[in-house]
C-alpha positions as CSV (number, residue, x, y, z in Angstrom):
1,X,110.2,70.8,111.2
2,X,106.6,70.9,110.0
3,X,106.8,74.6,109.4
4,X,109.6,74.2,106.9
5,X,109.0,70.8,105.3
6,X,105.3,71.0,104.3
7,X,105.4,74.5,102.6
8,X,108.6,73.2,100.8
9,X,106.5,70.3,99.4
10,X,104.0,72.8,98.0
11,X,106.8,74.9,96.4
12,X,108.3,71.8,94.8
13,X,105.0,70.8,93.3
14,X,104.6,74.3,91.9
15,X,108.1,74.2,90.5
16,X,107.4,70.8,89.0
17,X,104.3,72.1,87.3
18,X,106.4,74.9,85.6
19,X,108.9,72.4,84.3
20,X,106.4,69.8,83.2
21,X,107.6,67.1,85.6
22,X,104.6,64.9,85.1
23,X,106.1,62.0,86.9
24,X,106.5,64.0,90.1
25,X,102.8,64.9,90.1
26,X,101.9,61.2,89.7
27,X,104.1,59.8,92.3
28,X,102.5,56.8,94.2
29,X,100.6,55.6,91.1
30,X,102.5,52.3,91.2
31,X,105.2,50.5,93.1
32,X,108.0,51.8,90.9
33,X,106.4,55.2,90.2
34,X,109.3,57.0,91.9
35,X,111.8,55.4,89.5
36,X,109.7,56.4,86.4
37,X,110.4,59.4,84.2
38,X,107.7,60.1,81.6
39,X,108.5,62.4,78.6
40,X,105.5,63.7,76.8
41,X,104.5,66.2,74.2
42,X,104.1,68.7,77.1
43,X,107.8,68.5,78.0
44,X,108.9,68.8,74.3
45,X,106.6,71.8,73.8
46,X,108.1,73.5,76.9
47,X,111.6,72.9,75.7
48,X,110.8,74.2,72.3
49,X,109.1,77.3,73.6
50,X,112.0,78.0,76.0
51,X,114.6,77.7,73.2
52,X,112.5,79.8,70.8
53,X,112.1,82.6,73.3
54,X,115.9,82.8,73.8
55,X,117.1,82.4,70.3
56,X,114.1,83.8,68.4
57,X,113.7,80.6,66.3
58,X,112.6,77.0,66.8
59,X,115.4,74.4,67.4
60,X,116.7,72.2,64.7
61,X,116.2,68.4,64.9
62,X,119.8,68.1,66.2
63,X,119.3,70.9,68.7
64,X,116.0,69.3,69.9
65,X,117.8,66.0,70.5
66,X,120.3,67.9,72.6
67,X,117.6,69.6,74.6
68,X,115.9,66.4,75.4
69,X,119.2,64.8,76.4
70,X,119.9,67.8,78.7
71,X,116.4,67.6,80.1
72,X,116.8,63.9,80.9
73,X,120.3,64.5,82.4
74,X,118.9,67.3,84.6
75,X,115.9,65.2,85.7
76,X,118.0,62.2,86.6
77,X,120.3,64.3,88.7
78,X,117.4,66.1,90.3
79,X,115.7,62.8,91.2
80,X,118.9,61.4,92.8
81,X,119.5,64.7,94.6
82,X,116.0,64.5,96.2
83,X,116.5,60.8,97.0
84,X,119.6,61.8,98.9
85,X,117.6,64.7,100.5
86,X,120.2,67.2,99.2
87,X,117.4,69.8,98.9
88,X,116.7,69.7,102.6
89,X,117.6,72.9,104.5
90,X,119.3,74.2,101.3
91,X,119.0,78.0,101.3
92,X,119.4,78.4,97.5
93,X,116.8,75.7,96.8
94,X,114.4,77.2,99.3
95,X,114.7,80.7,97.8
96,X,114.4,79.4,94.2
97,X,111.2,77.4,95.0
98,X,109.8,80.4,96.9
99,X,110.6,82.6,93.9
100,X,108.8,80.3,91.5
101,X,105.7,80.4,93.7
102,X,105.9,84.2,93.8
103,X,106.0,84.2,90.0
104,X,103.0,81.9,89.8
105,X,101.0,84.2,92.2
106,X,102.0,87.3,90.1
107,X,101.0,85.6,86.8
108,X,97.7,84.6,88.3
109,X,97.0,88.1,89.4
110,X,97.8,89.5,85.9
111,X,95.1,87.3,84.3
112,X,92.4,89.8,85.3
113,X,92.3,93.0,83.4
114,X,91.0,96.3,84.9
115,X,87.8,97.8,83.6
116,X,87.4,101.5,82.8
117,X,85.5,101.8,86.0
118,X,88.3,100.3,88.0
119,X,90.8,102.8,86.5
120,X,88.6,105.8,86.8
121,X,88.0,105.0,90.5
122,X,91.8,104.9,91.0
123,X,92.2,108.2,89.1
124,X,89.5,110.0,91.0
125,X,90.7,108.7,94.4
126,X,94.0,110.7,94.2
127,X,93.8,113.2,91.3
128,X,96.5,115.3,93.0
129,X,99.1,112.7,91.9
130,X,98.3,113.1,88.3
131,X,99.3,116.7,87.7
132,X,101.8,118.2,85.2
133,X,104.2,120.1,87.5
134,X,104.8,123.9,86.9
135,X,107.6,124.8,84.6
136,X,109.5,128.1,84.4
137,X,112.0,129.9,82.2
138,X,114.6,132.0,84.1
139,X,117.8,133.9,83.9
140,X,120.4,134.0,86.6
141,X,123.4,136.0,87.7
142,X,126.1,134.1,89.7
143,X,128.1,135.5,92.6
144,X,130.9,133.2,93.7
145,X,131.3,132.9,97.5
146,X,134.7,131.3,96.8
147,X,135.9,134.3,94.8
148,X,134.2,137.1,96.8
149,X,134.1,135.6,100.2
150,X,132.2,137.7,102.8
151,X,131.5,140.3,100.1
152,X,129.4,138.0,98.0
153,X,126.1,138.7,99.8
154,X,126.6,142.5,99.7
155,X,127.7,142.5,96.1
156,X,124.6,140.5,95.1
157,X,122.3,142.8,97.0
158,X,123.9,145.8,95.4
159,X,123.4,144.4,92.0
160,X,119.8,143.6,92.8
161,X,119.2,147.2,93.7
162,X,120.7,148.5,90.5
163,X,118.7,146.0,88.4
164,X,115.5,146.9,90.2
165,X,115.8,150.7,89.6
166,X,113.3,151.8,86.9
167,X,115.1,153.3,83.9
168,X,118.5,152.8,85.5
169,X,119.8,151.0,82.4
170,X,121.8,148.5,84.4
171,X,123.5,145.8,82.3
172,X,123.1,142.3,83.8
173,X,126.0,141.1,81.5
174,X,128.4,143.3,83.4
175,X,127.5,141.8,86.7
176,X,128.2,138.6,88.5
177,X,131.0,136.0,88.0
178,X,131.8,133.6,85.2
179,X,130.7,130.0,85.9
180,X,130.2,126.7,84.2
181,X,126.6,126.8,85.4
182,X,124.0,127.8,82.8
183,X,122.9,131.5,82.9
184,X,119.4,130.5,81.9
185,X,117.0,127.6,81.7
186,X,113.9,127.2,79.5
187,X,110.7,125.4,80.4
188,X,112.3,123.6,83.4
189,X,110.4,121.9,86.2
190,X,111.6,121.6,89.8
191,X,113.3,118.3,89.1
192,X,115.3,119.6,86.2
193,X,116.3,122.7,88.1
194,X,117.4,120.7,91.1
195,X,119.5,118.5,88.9
196,X,121.6,121.5,88.0
197,X,121.5,123.9,91.0
198,X,120.4,121.7,93.9
199,X,117.0,121.0,95.6
200,X,116.9,124.1,97.9
201,X,117.6,126.4,95.0
202,X,114.9,124.7,92.8
203,X,112.3,125.0,95.5
204,X,113.0,128.7,96.0
205,X,113.1,129.6,92.3
206,X,110.0,127.6,91.2
207,X,107.9,129.7,93.6
208,X,109.1,133.1,92.2
209,X,106.7,135.3,90.2
210,X,107.8,136.3,86.7
211,X,109.2,139.7,85.8
212,X,111.4,141.2,88.5
213,X,114.8,140.1,89.7
214,X,114.9,138.3,93.0
215,X,117.6,137.2,95.4
216,X,120.1,136.5,96.4
217,X,119.1,132.8,96.2
218,X,121.7,130.4,97.5
219,X,122.7,127.2,95.7
220,X,125.3,124.6,96.4
221,X,127.7,126.7,94.3
222,X,127.2,130.2,95.6
223,X,124.6,133.0,95.3
224,X,122.3,133.9,92.4
225,X,120.1,136.7,91.3
226,X,117.1,135.2,89.4
227,X,114.6,136.6,87.1
228,X,111.7,134.3,86.0
229,X,110.8,135.2,82.4
230,X,107.9,132.8,81.9
231,X,105.8,130.4,84.0
232,X,103.2,127.7,83.3
233,X,101.4,126.6,86.4
234,X,100.6,123.0,87.3
235,X,97.6,121.5,85.5
236,X,95.8,118.2,85.9
237,X,96.6,115.4,83.4
238,X,93.7,113.8,81.6
239,X,92.5,110.3,82.4
240,X,93.5,109.0,79.0
241,X,97.0,110.4,79.3
242,X,97.6,108.4,82.5
243,X,95.6,105.3,81.6
244,X,98.7,103.1,81.2
245,X,100.1,104.3,84.5
246,X,96.8,103.6,86.2
247,X,96.6,100.1,84.7
248,X,100.1,99.3,86.0
249,X,99.3,100.5,89.5
250,X,96.0,98.6,89.5
251,X,97.9,95.4,88.5
252,X,100.4,96.0,91.3
253,X,97.7,96.4,93.8
254,X,95.9,93.3,92.6
255,X,99.1,91.3,92.7
256,X,99.8,92.5,96.3
257,X,96.2,91.6,97.3
258,X,96.5,88.2,95.7
259,X,99.7,87.4,97.6
260,X,98.3,88.6,100.9
261,X,95.2,86.5,100.4
262,X,97.3,83.5,99.6
263,X,99.4,83.9,102.7
264,X,96.3,84.3,104.8
265,X,95.1,81.0,103.5
266,X,98.4,79.3,104.2
267,X,98.6,80.7,107.7
268,X,95.1,79.2,108.4
269,X,96.4,75.8,107.2
270,X,99.6,75.7,109.2
271,X,100.4,75.9,112.8
272,X,103.2,78.5,113.4
273,X,105.0,77.7,116.5
274,X,107.9,79.5,118.2
275,X,109.8,79.5,121.5
276,X,109.0,82.2,124.0
277,X,112.1,84.2,123.2
278,X,111.4,84.2,119.4
279,X,107.6,84.9,119.7
280,X,108.1,88.7,119.7
281,X,109.5,88.4,116.2
282,X,106.8,86.0,115.0
283,X,103.7,88.0,115.8
284,X,104.8,91.1,113.7
285,X,105.8,88.8,110.8
286,X,102.4,87.1,110.9
287,X,100.7,90.5,110.8
288,X,102.8,91.5,107.8
289,X,101.9,88.3,105.9
290,X,98.2,88.8,106.6
291,X,98.3,92.4,105.3
292,X,97.6,93.9,108.7
293,X,100.7,96.1,108.5
294,X,101.1,98.6,105.6
């Protein structure tokens, strides 16, 4: 029971801080402190800020009275629920309080801002990630396997031979089959091509050299002859162009480090016990919380 009840008390205190429940933090100050509810400027300010964020304006005097009445009603019900121990072993309450603590840890981590040196170290550590992918422009001739059946491959190869003959004057418009697929794409990267023709086709076409016709290249729809008309190779993105991305990643890493540090401290303060049959599950969980498993 110690495992569940003591962390829950810490979560409750954290949640009370967020909601300005001053009386909860001062329990035990007097004989009747548990029956006392203190409303201060802090609670009023919190109610005003919460309302203003939602409605984009401060509450009127009448609305403020209603907010205070709702706050008192909620506080009274919450006190009585705790007195009856309705929060004990309640999955929803446990998850909500844990979520609030998670928010607090995340907000704490975001207080610190990265320096240029921090971001540049992150940039230099993995520059291959920050690259503009290659883009190509290409034309395609489609040969339907549904329409041509076993002849599709031979027909495509025959067309490729005619298109490859120097001075043959072969007309691409007279070859292939009609299709709803585009017969050309301009300045498309692998992701854009895959969205139209499928991943396997995109990987094959993005590697082709410009100029000549190639194929047949298979897609999810049939066979294609492809001619790349223009290509821009991959190039590194500048530090300034990815600064925002780097800052977001730095914050995510700091948040993860802060949470792992916090859980390592908690695990040092609590005795985690388990029966022999459950122990194989506990040890990996402890390693995960300590950040020993990535």
